[in-house]
Structure formats: C-alpha cells, structure tokens
C-alpha positions in Angstrom: -18.2 14.8 -17.9 -17.5 12.8 -14.7 -16.1 14.1 -11.6 -13.1 12.1 -10.7 -11.3 14.6 -8.2 -10.7 13.1 -4.7 -8.5 13.9 -1.3 -6.3 11.5 -0.2 -4.0 12.4 2.9 -5.4 15.8 2.5 -3.8 16.0 -0.9 -6.6 17.2 -3.6 -6.0 14.7 -6.5 -7.5 14.4 -9.8 -8.6 10.9 -9.8 -8.8 7.7 -8.0 -5.6 6.0 -9.3 -2.1 6.7 -7.7 1.3 4.9 -8.9 1.9 2.5 -6.3 5.9 1.9 -5.2 7.5 0.3 -8.0 11.0 0.5 -9.9 9.0 1.9 -12.9 9.5 5.6 -11.1 13.5 5.7 -11.0 12.9 7.3 -14.5 11.8 10.9 -14.5 10.6 10.2 -18.2 8.1 7.6 -16.8 7.2 9.5 -14.3 6.2 12.3 -17.0 4.1 9.5 -18.3 2.2 8.5 -15.3 1.1 12.1 -15.1 0.4 12.4 -18.7 -1.5 9.2 -18.3 -3.5 10.2 -15.9 -2.1 9.2 -12.4 -2.8 11.5 -9.7 0.1 10.9 -7.6 3.1 8.9 -7.4 5.0 6.8 -4.6 8.1 6.5 -5.7 10.2 3.3 -5.2 11.3 2.3 -1.6 14.5 3.0 0.2 15.1 0.7 2.3 16.5 0.7 5.9 18.9 -2.0 5.1 20.4 0.8 2.9 20.5 3.4 5.4 22.6 0.8 7.6 24.8 0.0 5.1 25.6 3.4 3.2 25.8 5.6 6.5 27.6 3.8 10.0 26.6 6.7 11.7 23.2 5.4 11.7 24.3 2.1 13.5 23.0 2.7 17.1 19.8 3.9 15.7 18.9 1.3 13.7 19.9 -1.5 16.5 17.6 -0.2 18.3 14.8 -2.9 18.6 17.1 -5.5 17.1 16.4 -7.6 20.2 12.3 -8.0 18.6 13.6 -7.8 14.9 17.0 -9.4 15.0 15.6 -11.1 11.9 15.1 -8.0 9.8 18.7 -6.9 10.6 20.6 -10.2 10.5 21.2 -10.0 6.6 22.0 -6.7 5.0 22.3 -7.6 1.6 25.8 -5.6 -0.7 24.7 -2.2 -1.5 25.6 -2.5 -5.1 22.6 -4.8 -5.1 20.7 -1.2 -4.9 19.9 1.2 -7.4 20.0 4.3 -5.9 21.8 5.9 -2.8 20.2 7.9 -0.2 21.4 11.4 -1.4 20.3 9.8 -4.9 17.0 9.5 -4.0 16.4 12.8 -2.5 17.7 14.4 -5.6 15.7 12.0 -7.7 12.7 13.0 -5.6 13.1 16.8 -6.2 13.7 15.8 -9.8 10.4 14.6 -10.1 8.9 17.4 -8.3 10.0 19.7 -10.8 9.1 17.5 -13.7 5.2 17.1 -12.5 2.1 18.9 -11.2 1.1 16.2 -9.1 2.0 15.0 -5.6 5.0 12.9 -5.0 5.1 10.7 -2.0 8.4 9.0 -0.8 8.6 5.8 0.7 10.1 4.0 3.4 10.6 0.5 4.0 12.2 -1.3 7.0 11.2 -2.8 10.6 12.8 -0.8 13.6 12.6 2.9 14.4 15.9 4.1 14.0 16.9 5.8 10.7 13.7 6.2 9.3 12.6 9.3 11.5 16.0 11.3 10.3 15.5 10.1 6.4 11.7 11.1 6.8 12.7 14.7 7.8 15.0 14.5 4.8 12.3 13.3 2.4 10.2 16.4 3.8 12.8 18.9 3.2 13.3 17.4 -0.7 10.0 18.3 -1.2 7.7 14.9 -0.8 4.2 15.9 -0.5 3.6 12.7 2.0 4.9 9.6 3.0 4.6 6.1 3.0 5.8 3.4 5.7 6.3 0.3 3.8 6.4 -2.0 7.1 7.6 -5.3 6.9 8.2 -7.1 10.5 8.5 -10.7 10.6 7.7 -12.8 13.6 10.4 -15.7 13.5 11.2 -15.5 17.6 8.4 -17.6 19.7 9.1 -15.1 22.4 8.1 -12.2 20.5 4.1 -12.0 20.7 1.5 -10.1 18.1 1.4 -7.3 20.8 5.4 -7.0 20.5 4.8 -6.1 16.7 1.8 -3.8 17.1 3.3 -2.2 19.7 6.6 -1.9 17.5 4.9 -0.2 14.6 2.7 2.1 16.5 6.1 3.5 18.0 7.6 3.7 14.5 4.3 5.5 13.5 4.4 7.9 16.4 7.9 8.5 16.0 7.7 9.5 12.2 4.4 11.6 12.5 5.9 13.4 15.3 8.8 14.4 13.1 7.4 15.5 9.8 4.5 17.4 8.8 3.8 16.5 5.8 0.8 13.1 6.1 2.1 10.0 6.7 0.3 6.8 5.4 1.0 3.2 6.5 1.1 0.1 4.5 -0.2 -2.6 6.4 0.1 -6.6 6.5 -3.2 -8.3 6.1 -2.2 -10.7 8.5 -2.9 -8.7 12.1 -5.3 -10.4 14.6 -7.6 -7.3 15.2 -6.8 -5.2 12.2 -10.1 -2.5 13.1 -8.3 -1.9 16.4 -4.8 -1.9 15.1 -6.0 1.1 12.1 -8.1 3.1 15.4 -4.7 2.9 17.1 -2.7 4.2 13.8 -4.6 6.8 13.5 -4.4 8.0 17.2 -0.4 7.5 16.6 -0.7 10.3 13.7 -1.6 8.2 10.6 -3.2 9.6 7.8 -3.8 7.0 5.7 -3.6 3.3 5.6 -3.0 1.2 2.6 -4.6 -2.4 2.2 -2.1 -4.4 1.9 1.5 -4.9 1.4 2.3 -7.8 -0.8 5.1 -9.9 0.6 7.3 -11.8 -1.6 7.5 -15.4 -0.4 11.0 -17.7 -1.0 10.0 -21.0 -3.1 12.1 -24.0 -2.3 14.4 -25.9 -5.3 14.2 -29.4 -4.2 17.0 -30.3 -6.9 19.4 -28.1 -5.4 18.3 -27.5 -2.0 18.3 -23.7 -2.1 15.7 -21.4 -0.8 15.1 -18.6 -3.7 13.3 -15.2 -3.5 10.4 -15.1 -6.2 8.7 -12.4 -7.7 5.2 -12.7 -9.2 3.2 -9.8 -10.2 -0.5 -9.4 -8.5 -3.5 -10.7 -10.3 -7.2 -9.8 -9.6 -7.9 -12.5 -7.7 -5.5 -10.8 -5.0 -8.0 -7.8 -4.4 -11.1 -9.5 -2.4 -9.5 -9.8 0.8 -8.9 -5.9 0.5 -12.1 -5.1 -0.5 -13.2 -7.1 2.4 -11.3 -5.0 5.0 -11.6 -1.8 3.2 -15.5 -2.2 3.3 -15.2 -3.4 7.2 -13.3 0.0 7.9 -15.0 2.3 6.3 -17.0 4.4 8.3 -15.8 3.6 11.4 -12.3 5.3 11.0 -11.1 8.5 10.1 -8.3 7.8 8.1 -8.3 7.3 4.3 -8.0 4.0 3.2 -6.3 3.0 -0.3 -6.2 -0.4 -1.9 -3.4 -2.2 -3.2 -2.6 -5.5 -4.9 -4.7 -7.0 -7.1 -5.8 -3.7 -9.1 -5.9 -4.3 -12.8 -9.1 -3.0 -14.5 -12.1 -0.3 -14.3 -14.2 -3.0 -12.7 -11.4 -3.4 -10.1 -10.9 0.3 -9.4 -14.7 0.5 -9.0 -14.9 -2.3 -6.3 -12.7 -0.6 -4.6 -14.4 2.6 -4.0 -17.5 1.1 -3.4 -16.0 -0.8 -0.5 -14.8 2.5 0.9 -11.6 3.0 -0.6 -10.8 6.9 -1.3 -7.7 5.9 -3.9 -6.3 2.8 -5.4 -2.2 2.4 -5.9 -1.4 0.4 -9.1 2.1 -1.2 -9.9 1.9 -5.1 -11.5 -0.7 -4.0 -14.4 1.5 -1.2 -15.3 4.7 -3.7 -15.1 2.3 -6.2 -17.3 0.4 -3.6 -19.8 2.4 -0.3 -19.4 2.1 2.9 -18.2 -0.5 4.0 -20.3 -2.9 1.2 -19.2 -3.9 4.3 -16.6 -5.4 6.0 -19.1 -7.4 2.9 -20.5 -8.9 2.4 -16.8 -10.1 6.0 -16.6 -11.3 5.8 -19.9 -13.3 2.2 -19.1 -14.5 3.8 -15.7 -15.9 7.2 -17.1 -18.0 5.0 -19.9 -19.1 2.5 -16.7 -20.5 5.4 -14.7 -21.6 7.5 -17.8 -23.7 4.9 -19.1 -25.7 4.5 -15.7 -25.8 8.6 -15.3 -23.5 9.1 -12.5 -22.1 12.5 -12.6 -19.3 11.6 -10.0 -17.2 8.6 -9.1 -17.7 9.6 -5.3 -21.4 8.9 -5.5 -20.6 5.1 -5.5 -17.9 5.4 -2.4 -19.0 2.9 0.2 -22.2 1.8 -1.3 -20.9 -1.8 -0.8 -19.6 -1.2 2.6 -20.4 -3.4 5.6 -22.3 -0.1 6.8 -24.1 0.4 3.9 -25.3 -3.2 3.0 -28.8 -4.2 4.2 -27.3 -7.7 5.2 -24.1 -7.6 6.8 -23.3 -11.4 7.0 -21.5 -11.5 3.7 -18.5 -9.8 5.9 -18.4 -12.0 8.7 -18.9 -15.6 9.9 -22.0 -16.3 7.8 -20.6 -15.5 4.6 -18.3 -18.9 5.1 -21.4 -21.0 6.2 -23.4 -19.7 3.0 -20.2 -20.4 0.7 -19.5 -23.9 1.7 -23.3 -24.7 1.7 -24.1 -23.3 -1.6 -20.7 -25.2 -3.3 -22.4 -28.3 -1.3 -25.5 -28.2 -2.9 -24.1 -27.5 -6.6 -22.0 -30.5 -6.3 -25.1 -32.7 -5.2 -27.6 -31.3 -7.8 -24.1 -32.4 -10.3 -24.4 -35.4 -9.2 -28.1 -36.1 -10.4 
C-alpha cells in the first residue's frame, strides 16, 4: 500500500488532494462526499471583504483603512443579495462542516485591506477552523502606487492576521510579483505557514456589440499548471513554509508533477466542477497505480525530485530555458522546410 500521508500547515493529512475554495463546499452533503472521495482537507468557499463592509456598517472605519492605496477594491461594493451566505451563516456552516467530517476544514477570506479580516479571522478560529487561507487580490490601477506599496500592504495584512489567531495561516498569491522568492521569505517572517501558488484572477471580457465590459469565468486548464510548477520548483528547499499548488490540477499526472516540483499538497476545484466530486478518487487511484508500478512505497519519495535544487542542470528554471526553447523551435521549423 502506498503511503499518501503528509502534513500541510502543521496539520496531519491522509493525502495530497485538498479541495480548493469553491461553491461546491456550500453543501454539507458535498462536503461529506469530498471526504468519502479521498479529499484530505477542504478550504471552504471564500467570504469576501465586500460582504463584511455591506453587512456590518460598524466595520466601515476598519475597512476604510488603506483605501488611499486600494480605492479600487472598495469603490464598487456589489449588492449583498448577490452573495449566498451572510457572516453568521458562514460561521454556522463552518461549524456544521466540522461536525460532519473528520478531515480539517479551513476558512477562506478574500479581500485587499487589513480592516475586518482580523476580526473575522478570529471568528473563524472560534468557529473551529483548522486553518485560514488569505485569498489576496489587490490590483494596482493608480500610477502612484508602487510594487513596494502592494507588497507592504500584503505583509501588513498577513502580520495582523497571524498575530491575531493561533491557527496556521496560508497566503494565496498572485504570480505577478516582481521577486516572488523574496516576497515569500518575507511572508514567512510575517508568520505565514504556507503559500498557495497561484490565485486565478478572472479577467473581464469586452462585448464589441453592446460596448460593455462583462465578467467572465472559465475553469482552469492543465496548461495553467506550468508556471505553478516552475515557481514551486524554485522555492522548494529555500523557504521553510509549506507550498501548495492550485490552478490546472486535473489529473494524477498533474498531482505527481506538483509533488515532484516541491509542493506538499494540491488544491483542486475546476476539475471537480467538470468531472464531479468523485473525480478525487480516480486521481488517487491513478496515482497509486503509477507509484506501485515503479515500486515506490511512499508518494513523498518523489517530492522535490524535479525542483531546481535537485536537477543537475538548473538552466530549465532560468533564462537558459527561454533561449533553448526558442532555438529548438527555430531548428524544427528549419528542418521541416526541406
């Protein structure tokens, strides 16, 4: 029997597949099915900062802190009826999930300013959350705002939350930071126990007939996994916090690649929407077959074997890969012409 057990954020897990933040977890029946299918933990759907602002006017002063830098994040607050669950409803759902399953349940907060995050992180902890994921999304649209400003706001947020709660905190990051290794090391100093690579930001589309800008939602594709593997492989062995990979994880091969790059767990969402919750069991069975066929006894024998520090030629992670890829393509095109 292949040993799939692992640890993430200090939690003992029975396997590498964690359910990422998704509306599927709003149903207790689905949460039970996730556990039955082999999920080792569940990150509940996110509670948005906008919900905190709209539902409780007493948070206005807190949430306005930092609006000079993040005005775009608070300038549009959707109608609360667009959201499925209130603050108290979220906390009660968290409690019910804890009673329904034995695997860890993690809360998820989505926002851009410090404000109500700290207060609600405490509420999540008291409701029984085993960990908290900060689903960060801050967009620079003001030319006066620098990259240092963005990173400083993020570090302030993480420091405030980790100082306020005892449960471990993971930070879900964008892949667009200038120096990701430096930022991750600072997040570790700020108290984060893990990083999730990477947040999938949904981009608006333009309707050229109605001249409207419309929100769009597309499920992830396996091709999106590549930058996540790249950065996990660079970070592995150079930071002490845990690395989770999400976005583009659909198959057993995707999970194995993620572990070989240095990830400790994968977070899966789109694949469950496409194939159903039972897809987790198929992925785990396929992984078991692959490992058993190659006489592994544990999944973790493969961890980090393809990370930057483990491979003899590191150029694949550096500028050399860019040059080599373009050169090989040019050579193929030339050969095909004769």
